C-alpha positions in Angstrom: -13.8 10.7 -22.3 -14.4 10.5 -18.3 -17.0 8.3 -17.1 -21.1 9.6 -15.6 -18.6 8.4 -12.3 -15.9 10.5 -12.2 -14.7 12.8 -10.0 -12.3 15.7 -11.1 -10.9 17.5 -8.7 -8.9 20.9 -8.7 -6.2 22.0 -6.1 -4.5 25.4 -5.6 -1.9 26.7 -3.4 -4.0 27.5 0.0 -3.9 31.7 1.8 -2.9 30.0 5.3 -0.3 27.0 6.2 -1.4 23.5 6.6 -1.7 23.0 10.8 -3.7 20.6 13.4 -5.1 22.2 16.1 -2.8 22.7 19.1 -2.6 19.5 21.6 -4.4 18.1 18.5 -3.2 15.1 16.5 -5.0 14.1 12.7 -5.7 10.6 11.9 -4.8 8.3 9.2 -6.4 5.2 7.9 -5.4 2.2 9.0 -2.3 0.4 7.9 -3.9 -1.9 4.4 -1.4 -3.8 4.0 -2.2 -5.2 7.8 -5.9 -4.3 7.5 -5.8 -7.5 4.7 -3.3 -10.1 7.0 -5.4 -9.4 9.5 -8.8 -10.8 8.1 -7.2 -13.2 5.8 -4.8 -14.6 9.6 -8.3 -14.2 11.3 -10.4 -16.6 9.0 -7.3 -19.2 8.9 -7.3 -19.0 12.7 -9.7 -20.8 15.1 -11.4 -18.8 17.4 -13.0 -15.1 17.4 -10.3 -12.3 16.4 -10.9 -8.8 17.1 -9.6 -6.1 15.0 -9.2 -2.1 16.0 -8.0 0.6 13.1 -8.8 -1.6 9.9 -8.8 0.1 7.0 -12.5 0.3 5.5 -11.6 1.4 2.2 -13.4 -0.7 -0.8 -9.8 -2.6 -0.8 -10.1 -4.1 2.5 -13.9 -4.3 2.0 -13.5 -7.2 -0.8 -10.8 -9.0 1.2 -13.4 -8.5 4.3 -16.0 -9.8 1.8 -14.3 -12.4 0.1 -13.2 -14.4 3.6 -17.3 -14.8 4.4 -17.9 -16.1 0.9 -14.7 -18.4 1.7 -16.4 -19.5 5.1 -15.8 -17.3 7.6 -17.9 -15.1 9.9 -16.5 -11.5 9.5 -18.5 -8.9 10.9 -18.0 -5.0 11.8 -19.1 -3.9 14.9 -19.1 0.1 15.1 -15.1 0.7 14.7 -14.3 -3.5 16.0 -14.6 -5.9 13.8 -14.6 -9.2 14.6 -13.5 -12.5 12.5 -14.9 -16.1 13.4 -12.1 -18.2 11.4 -12.1 -21.9 10.1 -9.1 -22.8 10.5 -6.0 -24.0 8.3 -7.6 -26.0 5.7 -11.0 -25.0 6.6 -12.3 -22.6 4.0 -15.3 -23.9 2.3 -15.5 -23.3 -1.9 -17.4 -19.9 -2.5 -20.7 -19.6 -4.6 -19.4 -17.0 -6.6 -16.7 -15.5 -8.3 -14.6 -13.6 -5.5 -14.8 -9.6 -7.3 -11.1 -8.2 -5.6 -11.9 -4.8 -7.1 -9.1 -2.5 -7.4 -6.9 -4.4 -5.0 -3.7 -6.7 -6.2 -2.8 -7.1 -2.5 -5.8 -8.3 -1.8 -5.8 -11.0 -5.3 -2.1 -12.0 -4.9 -2.4 -13.2 -1.5 -5.9 -15.0 -2.2 -4.1 -16.9 -4.4 -1.9 -17.9 -1.7 -4.3 -19.0 0.3 -6.7 -20.3 -2.7 -3.8 -22.2 -3.9 -3.2 -25.1 -0.9 -7.2 -25.5 -0.3 -8.8 -28.4 -2.5 -11.2 -26.5 -4.5 -12.1 -24.9 -7.2 -12.5 -20.9 -7.4 -12.4 -17.2 -9.6 -11.3 -14.1 -9.2 -12.0 -10.8 -10.4 -11.3 -7.0 -10.1 -12.2 -3.7 -11.9 -10.9 -2.3 -15.4 -7.6 -1.3 -12.9 -7.3 -4.5 -12.0 -7.9 -6.8 -14.5 -4.8 -5.1 -16.8 -2.1 -6.0 -13.9 0.0 -9.3 -13.9 -0.8 -12.2 -11.5 1.8 -14.5 -13.7 4.5 -14.0 -10.7 1.9 -15.5 -8.0 0.7 -18.1 -9.9 3.7 -19.8 -11.2 5.7 -20.5 -8.2 2.3 -21.2 -6.3 1.9 -24.1 -9.1 4.5 -26.1 -8.1 2.1 -26.7 -4.6 0.0 -29.1 -6.5 -2.2 -26.2 -7.6 -3.7 -25.0 -11.0 -4.2 -21.7 -12.5 -5.6 -20.3 -15.9 -6.4 -16.8 -16.5 -6.7 -14.6 -19.2 -3.4 -13.6 -22.0 -0.4 -12.3 -19.6 -1.8 -14.3 -16.2 -4.5 -11.3 -16.4 -7.7 -11.7 -14.3 -10.6 -13.2 -14.5 -8.3 -16.0 -12.5 -9.6 -20.0 -12.3 -8.1 -21.8 -9.8 -8.4 -25.7 -8.4 -6.2 -25.8 -5.5 -4.5 -28.2 -4.3 -5.6 -31.6 -2.6 -2.1 -32.1 -1.3 -0.4 -29.2 -0.8 3.6 -29.4 -1.2 5.7 -27.4 0.2 7.4 -24.7 -1.9 11.1 -23.2 -1.9 10.8 -19.9 -3.7 13.8 -17.6 -4.5 11.8 -14.0 -4.9 13.7 -13.1 -8.4 13.0 -9.3 -7.3 11.4 -7.3 -4.4 8.2 -8.4 -3.6 6.7 -8.2 -0.4 3.0 -10.0 -1.9 4.9 -12.6 -3.5 6.5 -13.8 -0.8 3.7 -13.2 1.8 1.3 -15.1 -0.9 3.5 -18.0 -0.6 3.6 -18.2 3.4 -0.1 -18.1 3.0 -0.1 -21.4 0.8 2.8 -23.1 3.1 0.6 -22.6 5.7 -1.7 -25.9 4.5 1.2 -28.0 3.3 3.3 -30.4 5.1 6.7 -30.0 5.6 8.7 -26.5 5.7 7.5 -23.7 3.2 11.1 -22.0 2.2 11.1 -18.4 1.1 14.4 -16.5 0.0 14.8 -12.7 -0.8 17.8 -10.8 -1.9 16.7 -7.5 -0.5 14.2 -7.1 2.9 10.7 -6.9 1.4 7.7 -5.1 4.4 7.3 -8.0 7.4 3.7 -7.3 8.3 3.0 -11.1 7.2 6.1 -12.4 9.5 4.9 -11.0 12.1 1.6 -11.4 11.8 2.4 -15.4 11.3 4.0 -15.1 15.0 1.4 -13.3 16.2 -1.2 -16.0 15.9 1.4 -18.4 16.9 2.8 -20.0 13.5 6.5 -20.9 13.8 8.2 -18.7 11.6 12.2 -19.1 11.5 14.1 -15.4 9.9 17.5 -15.9 8.9 19.9 -13.4 7.1 21.9 -14.8 4.3 24.4 -12.7 2.2 22.6 -9.7 3.0 19.3 -11.1 1.9 16.9 -13.2 4.1 15.5 -16.8 4.5 12.4 -17.2 5.8 11.3 -20.1 7.1 7.6 -21.7 7.9 6.4 -24.6 9.5 2.9 -25.6 7.6 0.0 -26.5 9.4 0.3 -24.9 12.0 -3.0 -24.6 14.2 -3.2 -20.4 13.6 -5.0 -19.3 17.9 -7.4 -15.9 17.6 -5.7 -12.9 18.4 -6.2 -9.8 18.9 -5.0 -6.8 16.1 -3.7 -3.4 16.5 -4.2 -1.3 13.0 -1.5 1.2 13.3 -1.8 4.3 10.7 -0.8 3.4 7.4 2.6 5.2 6.6 2.3 5.0 3.3 -1.5 7.5 3.6 0.4 9.5 6.3 3.4 9.9 3.1 0.6 12.5 1.6 0.0 15.1 4.5 3.0 14.9 5.8 4.9 16.3 1.8 2.4 18.6 2.2 2.7 20.5 5.1 6.5 20.1 3.8 6.0 22.8 1.1 3.3 24.5 2.2 5.5 27.3 4.2 4.2 27.9 7.8 2.5 24.9 8.0 2.5 22.3 10.8 0.6 19.1 11.0 0.7 16.1 14.0 -0.4 12.8 12.9 -0.8 10.0 15.5 -0.4 6.8 16.0 1.7 6.1 12.5 3.5 2.3 11.6 7.2 2.8 11.7 8.2 -0.3 10.7 11.7 0.1 9.3 11.2 -2.2 5.9 8.1 0.9 5.5 9.8 4.0 6.4 12.1 4.3 3.4 10.5 7.9 2.8 10.5 8.7 6.0 14.5 8.7 5.7 14.8 10.1 2.5 12.7 13.4 3.5 15.3 13.4 6.8 18.3 13.4 3.7 16.5 16.1 1.8 16.1 18.4 4.8 12.3 18.2 6.0 12.0 18.9 9.4 10.2 15.9 10.1 10.0 14.7 14.4 8.9 11.1 15.8 7.7 11.6 19.1 6.1 9.3 21.5 7.6 6.2 20.1 5.7 2.9 21.1 5.1 -1.3 20.5 1.2 -1.8 19.4 0.4 -5.4 18.2 3.3 -6.4 17.9 4.7 -3.7 15.4 6.1 -0.4 15.7 4.0 3.0 15.8 4.7 6.6 16.9 3.4 10.0 16.6 5.1 12.1 13.2 5.7 16.2 13.2 5.5 17.4 9.7 6.7 21.1 9.3 7.5 23.2 6.3 11.0 23.3 4.8 13.0 24.1 2.3 14.5 20.7 0.6 17.3 20.2 -1.3 18.3 17.1 -4.0 19.0 13.8 -2.9 20.1 10.8 -4.8 17.3 7.9 -3.3 19.5 4.1 -3.6 17.6 1.5 -5.3 18.2 -0.6 -2.1 15.8 1.0 -0.6 13.1 0.9 -2.8 11.3 -2.3 -0.8 10.8 -0.3 1.9 9.3 2.9 0.3 7.6 0.9 -3.3 4.1 3.1 -2.4 5.4 6.4 -1.5 7.7 7.3 -5.3 4.9 9.3 -6.9 4.3 11.2 -4.0 8.2 11.8 -3.3 8.6 13.1 -6.8 6.3 15.8 -5.9 8.6 16.4 -2.5 12.3 16.7 -5.6 9.4 19.0 -7.2 10.6 22.1 -5.1 13.2 21.4 -4.0 17.2 22.7 -5.2 19.0 20.4 -7.5 18.5 17.0 -9.2 17.0 13.8 -7.5 17.5 10.9 -8.9 15.4 8.1 -7.9 17.4 5.2 -8.9 16.2 1.2 -9.4 12.5 2.2 -9.5 11.5 -1.4 -12.4 8.9 -2.4 -9.8 6.5 0.8 -10.8 5.9 -0.4 -14.1 3.1 -3.3 -12.5 1.2 -1.1 -10.1 -1.9 0.0 -10.3 -1.4 1.9 -13.4 2.7 2.2 -15.0 3.4 4.2 -12.4 6.8 5.4 -13.0 5.9 6.4 -16.7 2.5 8.3 -15.2 4.8 10.0 -12.2 7.4 11.8 -15.2 4.0 12.7 -16.8 2.1 14.2 -13.9 5.2 16.3 -13.4 6.1 17.2 -16.8 2.7 18.1 -17.7 3.1 20.8 -14.4 6.3 22.4 -15.5 8.6 20.2 -14.1 12.3 19.0 -15.9 11.6 14.9 -15.5 13.3 11.8 -17.5 12.9 8.4 -17.4 17.2 6.8 -17.3 16.0 3.3 -17.6 14.0 2.4 -14.1 15.6 5.7 -12.9 13.4 8.4 -12.0 15.1 12.4 -12.6 13.7 15.8 -11.0 14.9 18.7 -11.2 13.5 21.2 -8.7 14.8 24.7 -8.6 13.6 25.5 -5.3 10.5 27.4 -6.2 7.4 26.2 -6.4 6.9 24.6 -9.6 4.2 26.5 -12.7 1.3 23.6 -12.4 -1.7 24.4 -14.7 -1.5 21.4 -16.2 -4.5 18.4 -15.9 -3.0 15.0 -14.7 -4.8 11.5 -16.1 -4.4 9.5 -12.7 -5.1 5.5 -14.7 -7.2 4.9 -12.0 -4.5 5.1 -9.3 -5.0 6.2 -6.5 -1.8 7.5 -5.5 -1.3 9.5 -8.5 -4.3 11.1 -8.0 -3.3 12.1 -4.5 0.2 13.5 -5.6 -1.3 15.5 -8.1 -3.5 16.9 -5.4 -0.1 17.7 -3.2 1.2 18.9 -6.0 -1.8 21.4 -7.0 -0.9 22.7 -2.8 2.5 23.9 -3.6 2.9 25.5 -7.6 1.7 28.4 -8.9 -1.5 27.7 -10.8 -3.6 25.3 -9.8 -3.4 21.9 -11.2 -6.1 19.2 -12.3 -6.9 15.6 -11.7 -9.2 13.7 -15.0 -10.9 11.7 -11.8 -10.5 10.8 -8.1 -13.4 8.8 -7.4 -11.6 5.7 -6.3 -9.7 7.9 -4.2 -12.2 6.5 -1.2 -10.6 2.8 -2.2 -7.5 3.4 0.2 -8.0 6.5 1.6 -11.7 7.7 3.2 -11.6 11.4 3.3 -8.7 12.5 1.9 -10.4 15.6 0.6 -11.8 16.5 3.8 -8.3 15.3 5.6 -6.7 18.3 3.6 -8.9 20.7 3.4 -9.9 20.2 7.3 -5.5 21.4 8.0 -6.8 24.8 6.5 -9.5 25.9 9.5 -11.8 28.5 8.3 -9.9 29.5 5.7 -11.1 27.1 2.5 -10.9 24.6 0.6 -7.7 23.9 -1.3 -9.2 21.0 -3.0 -12.3 21.3 -4.8 -14.8 19.7 -6.6 -14.8 21.4 -10.8 -18.1 22.2 -11.4 
């Protein structure tokens, strides 16, 4: 049953290719991971940090509101954001519950900050976030001296009694998780001594990059194929301007759409190209995708470039498990690409998808199956059989309040013989504002491919 605020959509194969105007390029929203961190580190620094390119989706706005509630001054000035920080250890007890909406990233990272501040706080979220486990961050953070009280299974709402004198942590992350790593590093900022985190597989390193950008001492050593990150506690972070690049996870949707719709050519400007985030681009190239990076550059300490994606007849590949940390959010849309590729694509080691906004592994398989694509789950592997032709389509996808599933299903509908429907698109705005308008805008005057259901 749909609620009154739901927005069902239908996606149909367009009559013309997707294209940006000659000499023009589209821009995707700012990187969500970097946007969250820019606000948090700005609030922990001394002085005023200015942020350009910040993602203004609901998830990031929840982080901005939380930092205000903790005493930082966070002001939007047109396209520019200004954050007047409180310094390490300078945040204040919030007067009300911190509502993180749908953002697991914000909730888990903020847990690290709150764990090492000596006051009481409570976090909650929307219906989806309240079903998602927090224990994988609260258990290691408890070693600093913080106390956590939650619902069964470590689920929100979560009450936090921060440590009076936080102890530094020494922790080996059991499964690849940039969120767990970052929560521990954020906790370690307000603990005397060295905080050490060992990860067996490298995950996105935006926290390490931004810590250095704000003046913290962070050492990274490669050990046995993993990474040991050491942070010196209680630094004086200094305000530093941040330029947020386009989110590669958001860019994935118009890129795959261009690869699947015959004749398409799309240019996307200013996309973040951190090598720990670009596993999808590597995989698509292995599938034969016409995907080109132009004008590579460094902005705000992060590699950036413009991406040109052109229609390609794709072939199946075997995606190794060790690539998962660099593309963990992109598997649903990769599965959509695999549905049009020739042969069987196997995506290995996707256990982490089971604890996203939904059980993304099962939900991605269901998305494809209801639209006539042969798909199977073997353990933590996803197998997708493509025929090299357009999938049948014609199904209605349950999105489970998961924005990436919703957008992936809409991209699938651009390539299927019959239209694809989704039960709700209302929450896409939380991470990709104006997504529907962006895709429809690539069709010029040919009309809309993504349409509201009457």
